N, C-alpha and C positions, 0 to 999 in steps of 0.2 A: 167271189174268189175264182180265179182261173184254174180250171182242172187240167192237169198235165198228166198224160199217160204215155210213158216211154218217150218223153220229150215232144209230145204232140199237144199243141194247144187246142182245146176243145170248146171253150166258152167264146161266144161272139159278142161284140159290142157295136152298136151303131150310134154314131153321133152326127150332128148337123153343125156345120161351120160356115162362117162367112167366107166367101171366095178368097179374100186376101189372107185369111188365116190358113186356108188349105194350101195356098201357094207358098206360104212360109214353110209349112211342113214338107211340101214337095221339094223345095229348094234345100232344106236341111237334110232330107233323106238322100238326095242326090249328092250333096257334099260329103255325107258320111258313108255313101255307097251302101245304103240299106233301104228298107221299105218305110212307108209312112207308119205301118203297124209297129215296126221296130222302134221308131221314134216315140210313138205313143206308149209302148210297153216300157221303154226306158224312163219316160216321164212318170209313169205310174210307179215303177220301182223306186224312183227317187222320192216320190211323195209318200210311199209306204215305209221308207227306211226309218230306222230308229235314229233319233237325233242325238247329237253329242251330249245335250243336256240330259236326255233320258238315260243315257249310258252312265253319265256321271252320277245321277241320282241313284241308280242301281248300285254303283260301287259304294256310295256313301251309306246306303242301307245295309250292305254287307258288312261294312266296317263297324257299324253300330251294333252288330250281333254279339260282339265280344265273346266269340267262341274260342275255346283253347286251341292253340296252334303250336305244333312242335317247332323246334329250331330248324332253320333252313337246311342244314346239313342232313339232319335226320329225314326230313321230308323228301329231299332230293334222292336219298338212298331208297326210300320206300317207293317213290315214283319209278326209279330205274329198275327196281326189283319187279314191280308190276309189269313194266314193259317187257322184261326178259321172260316172264312167265307166259306171255301170250304166244 
């Protein structure tokens, strides 16, 4: 996991690539006006992102709980009241 302290990346990673793969990364970094590290961090963020299927599964699990829920008008007033109290 990357440690971030005041927006400062601290963990380092070294990888070895074929020259043609490195050139692809250089070209993409130049096209996006960023660094190769930026491209790699973006790819890692995409890889670690929660998928739509996982989100949908979580919503389905919540729907299965069958917990009592107030009418929307009542809930809306409670939410508004809570925001006003802050």
